[in-house]
C-alpha positions, -999 to +999 in steps of 0.1 A: -045-791+207-045-818+233-044-853+217-039-878+245-056-864+275-094-867+273-101-841+300-078-816+282-097-822+250-130-815+267-115-784+283-104-772+248-140-777+235-155-758+264-130-729+261-138-725+224-176-724+231-170-698+258-147-677+237-173-676+209-201-667+234-180-639+249-171-626+215-208-624+205-216-605+237-188-580+232-198-575+196-234-568+206-222-542+231-201-524+204-231-525+179-254-511+205-229-483+214-227-475+177-265-472+174-265-447+204-237-427+188-254-425+154-287-415+170-269-388+190-251-375+159-285-372+141-299-353+171-327-378+176-332-379+213-360-405+214-341-430+193-309-423+213-326-430+246-342-462+233-308-473+220-292-463+253-315-485+273-308-515+250-270-509+253-272-506+291-291-539+293-265-556+272-236-541+292-251-550+325-257-586+315-221-590+302-207-574+334-228-597+356-215-628+337-179-615+339-174-610+302-165-573+307-151-559+340-177-540+362-157-508+361-155-509+323-192-514+320-198-485+343-175-463+323-191-471+290-226-465+304-216-432+319-200-419+287-230-429+266-255-414+292-235-381+290-237-382+253-275-386+253-279-360+280-262-334+258-291-337+233-316-323+258-295-292+265 
């Protein structure tokens, strides 16, 4: 921890706030993905689609803010969409 440089102390505080904010966003994405997976396993298409829309919104927001890379977001969305699409077949 910086002790003598005031700007370094401020930077430390800002980094900690941002780290916690990013951690919350990533956790929300994982929780949303789990809801989609559980709904798909229970063969409940309506619930799975609703959970998928929620997950896509969270992933897109995180990707736009730079919390997750854009390609990672696209990959996660694609995999979950494929999972939900198999319920209709």
